[in-house]
N, CA, C and O atoms as a Tinker XYZ file with bonds, in Angstrom:
   304  protein
     1  N     25.324000  104.258000  -92.409000    73     2
     2  CA    24.684000  103.275000  -93.200000    64     1     3
     3  C     25.774000  102.567000  -94.067000    63     2     4     5
     4  O     26.828000  103.101000  -94.411000    81     3
     5  N     25.389000  101.310000  -94.372000    73     3     6
     6  CA    26.221000  100.600000  -95.391000    64     5     7
     7  C     25.340000   99.745000  -96.273000    63     6     8     9
     8  O     24.118000   99.738000  -96.125000    81     7
     9  N     25.951000   99.033000  -97.181000    73     7    10
    10  CA    25.061000   98.159000  -98.068000    64     9    11
    11  C     25.379000   96.781000  -97.835000    63    10    12    13
    12  O     26.452000   96.434000  -97.344000    81    11
    13  N     24.431000   95.953000  -98.192000    73    11    14
    14  CA    24.457000   94.451000  -98.084000    64    13    15
    15  C     23.940000   93.920000  -99.389000    63    14    16    17
    16  O     22.945000   94.446000  -99.886000    81    15
    17  N     24.541000   92.921000  -99.977000    73    15    18
    18  CA    24.130000   92.290000 -101.205000    64    17    19
    19  C     23.529000   90.923000 -100.810000    63    18    20    21
    20  O     24.140000   90.157000 -100.065000    81    19
    21  N     22.352000   90.644000 -101.312000    73    19    22
    22  CA    21.644000   89.451000 -100.857000    64    21    23
    23  C     22.258000   88.169000 -101.578000    63    22    24    25
    24  O     22.966000   88.240000 -102.582000    81    23
    25  N     21.918000   87.059000 -100.975000    73    23    26
    26  CA    22.195000   85.718000 -101.495000    64    25    27
    27  C     20.894000   85.124000 -101.837000    63    26    28    29
    28  O     19.910000   85.305000 -101.119000    81    27
    29  N     20.857000   84.380000 -102.976000    73    27    30
    30  CA    19.665000   83.666000 -103.378000    64    29    31
    31  C     18.865000   82.957000 -102.209000    63    30    32    33
    32  O     19.436000   82.128000 -101.501000    81    31
    33  N     17.619000   83.273000 -102.028000    73    31    34
    34  CA    16.796000   82.592000 -101.036000    64    33    35
    35  C     16.719000   83.291000  -99.683000    63    34    36    37
    36  O     15.917000   82.847000  -98.861000    81    35
    37  N     17.477000   84.344000  -99.374000    73    35    38
    38  CA    17.346000   85.002000  -98.194000    64    37    39
    39  C     16.101000   85.786000  -97.988000    63    38    40    41
    40  O     15.513000   86.296000  -98.942000    81    39
    41  N     15.660000   85.899000  -96.686000    73    39    42
    42  CA    14.479000   86.667000  -96.355000    64    41    43
    43  C     14.998000   87.851000  -95.473000    63    42    44    45
    44  O     16.168000   87.942000  -95.099000    81    43
    45  N     14.055000   88.708000  -95.192000    73    43    46
    46  CA    14.362000   89.941000  -94.387000    64    45    47
    47  C     14.828000   89.492000  -92.967000    63    46    48    49
    48  O     15.795000   90.062000  -92.462000    81    47
    49  N     14.220000   88.556000  -92.345000    73    47    50
    50  CA    14.573000   88.195000  -91.019000    64    49    51
    51  C     15.947000   87.453000  -91.022000    63    50    52    53
    52  O     16.735000   87.604000  -90.089000    81    51
    53  N     16.215000   86.651000  -92.085000    73    51    54
    54  CA    17.532000   85.967000  -92.099000    64    53    55
    55  C     18.613000   86.924000  -92.278000    63    54    56    57
    56  O     19.695000   86.720000  -91.728000    81    55
    57  N     18.414000   87.947000  -92.999000    73    55    58
    58  CA    19.428000   89.034000  -93.169000    64    57    59
    59  C     19.754000   89.680000  -91.850000    63    58    60    61
    60  O     20.906000   89.841000  -91.446000    81    59
    61  N     18.624000   90.054000  -91.179000    73    59    62
    62  CA    18.759000   90.763000  -89.867000    64    61    63
    63  C     19.490000   89.848000  -88.912000    63    62    64    65
    64  O     20.422000   90.280000  -88.233000    81    63
    65  N     19.087000   88.591000  -88.845000    73    63    66
    66  CA    19.785000   87.664000  -87.901000    64    65    67
    67  C     21.255000   87.565000  -88.221000    63    66    68    69
    68  O     22.092000   87.620000  -87.320000    81    67
    69  N     21.589000   87.416000  -89.510000    73    67    70
    70  CA    23.001000   87.335000  -89.925000    64    69    71
    71  C     23.863000   88.605000  -89.576000    63    70    72    73
    72  O     25.012000   88.515000  -89.144000    81    71
    73  N     23.243000   89.738000  -89.788000    73    71    74
    74  CA    23.952000   91.046000  -89.574000    64    73    75
    75  C     24.007000   91.422000  -88.144000    63    74    76    77
    76  O     25.030000   91.920000  -87.673000    81    75
    77  N     22.881000   91.191000  -87.391000    73    75    78
    78  CA    22.791000   91.805000  -86.032000    64    77    79
    79  C     22.500000   90.747000  -84.896000    63    78    80    81
    80  O     22.430000   91.094000  -83.717000    81    79
    81  N     22.333000   89.421000  -85.313000    73    79    82
    82  CA    22.062000   88.430000  -84.347000    64    81    83
    83  C     20.718000   88.411000  -83.836000    63    82    84    85
    84  O     20.460000   87.739000  -82.837000    81    83
    85  N     19.820000   89.100000  -84.439000    73    83    86
    86  CA    18.435000   89.254000  -83.913000    64    85    87
    87  C     17.486000   89.535000  -85.180000    63    86    88    89
    88  O     17.569000   90.558000  -85.859000    81    87
    89  N     16.589000   88.511000  -85.403000    73    87    90
    90  CA    15.709000   88.672000  -86.543000    64    89    91
    91  C     14.697000   89.804000  -86.416000    63    90    92    93
    92  O     14.075000   90.205000  -87.399000    81    91
    93  N     14.533000   90.332000  -85.156000    73    91    94
    94  CA    13.534000   91.389000  -84.918000    64    93    95
    95  C     14.086000   92.747000  -85.519000    63    94    96    97
    96  O     13.374000   93.749000  -85.589000    81    95
    97  N     15.317000   92.715000  -85.922000    73    95    98
    98  CA    15.874000   93.925000  -86.429000    64    97    99
    99  C     15.530000   94.114000  -87.948000    63    98   100   101
   100  O     15.930000   95.106000  -88.559000    81    99
   101  N     14.803000   93.168000  -88.518000    73    99   102
   102  CA    14.368000   93.263000  -89.869000    64   101   103
   103  C     13.627000   94.575000  -90.219000    63   102   104   105
   104  O     13.737000   95.116000  -91.319000    81   103
   105  N     12.870000   95.044000  -89.216000    73   103   106
   106  CA    12.019000   96.200000  -89.516000    64   105   107
   107  C     12.959000   97.426000  -89.793000    63   106   108   109
   108  O     12.574000   98.308000  -90.561000    81   107
   109  N     14.169000   97.498000  -89.191000    73   107   110
   110  CA    15.031000   98.530000  -89.499000    64   109   111
   111  C     15.634000   98.475000  -90.911000    63   110   112   113
   112  O     15.926000   99.509000  -91.512000    81   111
   113  N     15.813000   97.268000  -91.421000    73   111   114
   114  CA    16.312000   97.056000  -92.781000    64   113   115
   115  C     15.179000   97.450000  -93.669000    63   114   116   117
   116  O     15.361000   98.221000  -94.612000    81   115
   117  N     13.964000   96.915000  -93.376000    73   115   118
   118  CA    12.845000   97.208000  -94.279000    64   117   119
   119  C     12.546000   98.724000  -94.400000    63   118   120   121
   120  O     12.200000   99.219000  -95.473000    81   119
   121  N     12.684000   99.399000  -93.329000    73   119   122
   122  CA    12.446000  100.805000  -93.260000    64   121   123
   123  C     13.388000  101.588000  -94.175000    63   122   124   125
   124  O     13.057000  102.666000  -94.668000    81   123
   125  N     14.545000  101.023000  -94.380000    73   123   126
   126  CA    15.508000  101.765000  -95.257000    64   125   127
   127  C     15.386000  101.298000  -96.756000    63   126   128   129
   128  O     16.029000  101.855000  -97.646000    81   127
   129  N     14.595000  100.327000  -96.971000    73   127   130
   130  CA    14.470000   99.700000  -98.271000    64   129   131
   131  C     13.039000   99.564000  -98.714000    63   130   132   133
   132  O     12.634000   98.507000  -99.196000    81   131
   133  N     12.309000  100.561000  -98.565000    73   131   134
   134  CA    10.786000  100.519000  -98.817000    64   133   135
   135  C     10.530000  100.149000 -100.256000    63   134   136   137
   136  O      9.506000   99.528000 -100.540000    81   135
   137  N     11.350000  100.475000 -101.125000    73   135   138
   138  CA    11.179000  100.214000 -102.605000    64   137   139
   139  C     11.311000   98.666000 -102.896000    63   138   140   141
   140  O     11.065000   98.212000 -104.013000    81   139
   141  N     11.690000   97.924000 -101.895000    73   139   142
   142  CA    11.908000   96.381000 -102.072000    64   141   143
   143  C     10.974000   95.615000 -101.123000    63   142   144   145
   144  O     11.174000   94.416000 -100.928000    81   143
   145  N      9.990000   96.243000 -100.543000    73   143   146
   146  CA     9.072000   95.514000  -99.615000    64   145   147
   147  C      8.219000   94.579000 -100.295000    63   146   148   149
   148  O      7.574000   93.797000  -99.595000    81   147
   149  N      8.104000   94.529000 -101.625000    73   147   150
   150  CA     7.309000   93.532000 -102.315000    64   149   151
   151  C      8.001000   92.233000 -102.479000    63   150   152   153
   152  O      7.429000   91.276000 -103.002000    81   151
   153  N      9.262000   92.176000 -102.030000    73   151   154
   154  CA    10.025000   90.943000 -102.120000    64   153   155
   155  C     10.090000   90.315000 -100.795000    63   154   156   157
   156  O     10.524000   90.921000  -99.815000    81   155
   157  N      9.635000   89.026000 -100.753000    73   155   158
   158  CA     9.792000   88.280000  -99.512000    64   157   159
   159  C     11.030000   87.408000  -99.510000    63   158   160   161
   160  O     11.783000   87.401000  -98.537000    81   159
   161  N     11.248000   86.681000 -100.576000    73   159   162
   162  CA    12.438000   85.847000 -100.744000    64   161   163
   163  C     13.251000   86.402000 -101.851000    63   162   164   165
   164  O     12.839000   86.416000 -103.011000    81   163
   165  N     14.476000   86.885000 -101.468000    73   163   166
   166  CA    15.335000   87.667000 -102.375000    64   165   167
   167  C     16.053000   86.722000 -103.339000    63   166   168   169
   168  O     16.416000   85.592000 -103.011000    81   167
   169  N     16.243000   87.283000 -104.608000    73   167   170
   170  CA    17.151000   86.592000 -105.580000    64   169   171
   171  C     18.556000   87.151000 -105.203000    63   170   172   173
   172  O     18.698000   88.124000 -104.462000    81   171
   173  N     19.582000   86.463000 -105.770000    73   171   174
   174  CA    20.998000   86.956000 -105.497000    64   173   175
   175  C     21.187000   88.243000 -106.122000    63   174   176   177
   176  O     20.628000   88.552000 -107.174000    81   175
   177  N     22.066000   89.086000 -105.403000    73   175   178
   178  CA    22.537000   90.289000 -105.990000    64   177   179
   179  C     21.742000   91.624000 -105.710000    63   178   180   181
   180  O     22.052000   92.676000 -106.269000    81   179
   181  N     20.798000   91.532000 -104.900000    73   179   182
   182  CA    19.985000   92.755000 -104.636000    64   181   183
   183  C     20.790000   93.535000 -103.490000    63   182   184   185
   184  O     21.219000   92.990000 -102.473000    81   183
   185  N     20.918000   94.795000 -103.786000    73   183   186
   186  CA    21.728000   95.610000 -102.838000    64   185   187
   187  C     20.770000   96.328000 -101.869000    63   186   188   189
   188  O     19.885000   97.063000 -102.307000    81   187
   189  N     20.937000   96.126000 -100.633000    73   187   190
   190  CA    20.107000   96.716000  -99.596000    64   189   191
   191  C     20.943000   97.728000  -98.811000    63   190   192   193
   192  O     22.144000   97.567000  -98.597000    81   191
   193  N     20.209000   98.816000  -98.382000    73   191   194
   194  CA    20.883000   99.697000  -97.416000    64   193   195
   195  C     20.613000   99.188000  -95.985000    63   194   196   197
   196  O     19.471000   98.893000  -95.632000    81   195
   197  N     21.575000   99.098000  -95.248000    73   195   198
   198  CA    21.436000   98.579000  -93.779000    64   197   199
   199  C     22.025000   99.490000  -92.868000    63   198   200   201
   200  O     22.994000  100.169000  -93.208000    81   199
   201  N     21.454000   99.571000  -91.586000    73   199   202
   202  CA    22.015000  100.506000  -90.567000    64   201   203
   203  C     23.348000   99.860000  -90.043000    63   202   204   205
   204  O     23.514000   98.642000  -90.110000    81   203
   205  N     24.264000  100.683000  -89.537000    73   203   206
   206  CA    25.428000  100.314000  -88.916000    64   205   207
   207  C     25.003000   99.333000  -87.658000    63   206   208   209
   208  O     23.933000   99.521000  -87.078000    81   207
   209  N     25.791000   98.409000  -87.319000    73   207   210
   210  CA    25.364000   97.479000  -86.279000    64   209   211
   211  C     25.169000   98.221000  -84.993000    63   210   212   213
   212  O     24.199000   97.924000  -84.295000    81   211
   213  N     26.011000   99.171000  -84.611000    73   211   214
   214  CA    25.896000   99.888000  -83.350000    64   213   215
   215  C     24.568000  100.640000  -83.337000    63   214   216   217
   216  O     23.893000  100.679000  -82.308000    81   215
   217  N     24.184000  101.235000  -84.462000    73   215   218
   218  CA    22.914000  101.961000  -84.494000    64   217   219
   219  C     21.721000  101.050000  -84.398000    63   218   220   221
   220  O     20.729000  101.378000  -83.747000    81   219
   221  N     21.808000   99.935000  -85.025000    73   219   222
   222  CA    20.615000   99.005000  -85.093000    64   221   223
   223  C     20.408000   98.371000  -83.771000    63   222   224   225
   224  O     19.253000   98.280000  -83.355000    81   223
   225  N     21.434000   97.902000  -83.035000    73   223   226
   226  CA    21.182000   97.159000  -81.857000    64   225   227
   227  C     21.045000   98.046000  -80.648000    63   226   228   229
   228  O     20.663000   97.530000  -79.598000    81   227
   229  N     21.308000   99.281000  -80.696000    73   227   230
   230  CA    21.176000  100.159000  -79.627000    64   229   231
   231  C     19.713000  100.412000  -79.271000    63   230   232   233
   232  O     19.447000  100.810000  -78.137000    81   231
   233  N     18.778000  100.211000  -80.142000    73   231   234
   234  CA    17.415000  100.370000  -79.874000    64   233   235
   235  C     16.849000   99.097000  -79.286000    63   234   236   237
   236  O     17.253000   97.994000  -79.653000    81   235
   237  N     15.902000   99.260000  -78.364000    73   235   238
   238  CA    15.299000   98.176000  -77.625000    64   237   239
   239  C     14.051000   97.781000  -78.316000    63   238   240   241
   240  O     13.262000   98.621000  -78.751000    81   239
   241  N     13.863000   96.444000  -78.423000    73   239   242
   242  CA    12.605000   95.910000  -78.985000    64   241   243
   243  C     11.617000   95.792000  -77.804000    63   242   244   245
   244  O     11.844000   95.126000  -76.794000    81   243
   245  N     10.450000   96.537000  -78.044000    73   243   246
   246  CA     9.518000   96.557000  -76.901000    64   245   247
   247  C      8.416000   95.590000  -76.965000    63   246   248   249
   248  O      7.554000   95.600000  -76.086000    81   247
   249  N      8.375000   94.722000  -77.976000    73   247   250
   250  CA     7.317000   93.729000  -78.092000    64   249   251
   251  C      8.005000   92.427000  -78.619000    63   250   252   253
   252  O      9.188000   92.373000  -78.954000    81   251
   253  N      7.189000   91.465000  -78.651000    73   251   254
   254  CA     7.601000   90.215000  -79.292000    64   253   255
   255  C      7.719000   90.211000  -80.758000    63   254   256   257
   256  O      8.402000   89.362000  -81.332000    81   255
   257  N      7.078000   91.128000  -81.378000    73   255   258
   258  CA     6.994000   91.325000  -82.784000    64   257   259
   259  C      7.850000   92.477000  -83.316000    63   258   260   261
   260  O      8.040000   93.423000  -82.552000    81   259
   261  N      8.376000   92.504000  -84.517000    73   259   262
   262  CA     9.012000   93.656000  -85.162000    64   261   263
   263  C      7.947000   94.680000  -85.218000    63   262   264   265
   264  O      6.763000   94.345000  -85.164000    81   263
   265  N      8.315000   95.909000  -85.323000    73   263   266
   266  CA     7.349000   97.024000  -85.333000    64   265   267
   267  C      6.335000   96.853000  -86.542000    63   266   268   269
   268  O      5.134000   97.078000  -86.392000    81   267
   269  N      6.871000   96.450000  -87.727000    73   267   270
   270  CA     5.849000   96.340000  -88.880000    64   269   271
   271  C      4.718000   95.248000  -88.569000    63   270   272   273
   272  O      3.551000   95.418000  -88.923000    81   271
   273  N      5.115000   94.230000  -87.951000    73   271   274
   274  CA     4.253000   93.157000  -87.510000    64   273   275
   275  C      3.326000   93.593000  -86.434000    63   274   276   277
   276  O      2.144000   93.254000  -86.484000    81   275
   277  N      3.789000   94.329000  -85.459000    73   275   278
   278  CA     2.941000   94.791000  -84.358000    64   277   279
   279  C      1.849000   95.674000  -84.836000    63   278   280   281
   280  O      0.715000   95.617000  -84.362000    81   279
   281  N      2.237000   96.574000  -85.874000    73   279   282
   282  CA     1.253000   97.450000  -86.488000    64   281   283
   283  C      0.102000   96.646000  -87.196000    63   282   284   285
   284  O     -1.086000   96.952000  -87.091000    81   283
   285  N      0.567000   95.613000  -87.910000    73   283   286
   286  CA    -0.452000   94.813000  -88.583000    64   285   287
   287  C     -1.352000   94.143000  -87.597000    63   286   288   289
   288  O     -2.559000   94.064000  -87.826000    81   287
   289  N     -0.821000   93.660000  -86.517000    73   287   290
   290  CA    -1.709000   92.953000  -85.507000    64   289   291
   291  C     -2.646000   93.927000  -84.871000    63   290   292   293
   292  O     -3.765000   93.530000  -84.546000    81   291
   293  N     -2.287000   95.179000  -84.661000    73   291   294
   294  CA    -3.110000   96.239000  -84.058000    64   293   295
   295  C     -4.292000   96.517000  -84.928000    63   294   296   297
   296  O     -5.362000   96.837000  -84.410000    81   295
   297  N     -4.150000   96.406000  -86.285000    73   295   298
   298  CA    -5.226000   96.682000  -87.193000    64   297   299
   299  C     -6.322000   95.566000  -87.281000    63   298   300   301
   300  O     -7.453000   95.804000  -87.704000    81   299
   301  N     -5.943000   94.432000  -86.887000    73   299   302
   302  CA    -6.773000   93.243000  -87.023000    64   301   303
   303  C     -7.865000   93.191000  -85.972000    63   302   304
   304  O     -8.655000   92.247000  -85.948000    81   303
């Protein structure tokens, strides 16, 4: 694990794309930062815990949605 400090205006999916080249990895970042889930657009200077790149991209995405979104869709 490592940390990432946000820039004003970033969102979960933007951070995932910047770090891993895939916005679907945002669920991995969100999983590690449950205390910040109420934030959609970040202010500058928020420190997030993020998985190492090798750990994050080794898992396969099995749907078109990140896991958190697929779960929401299943409940509808």
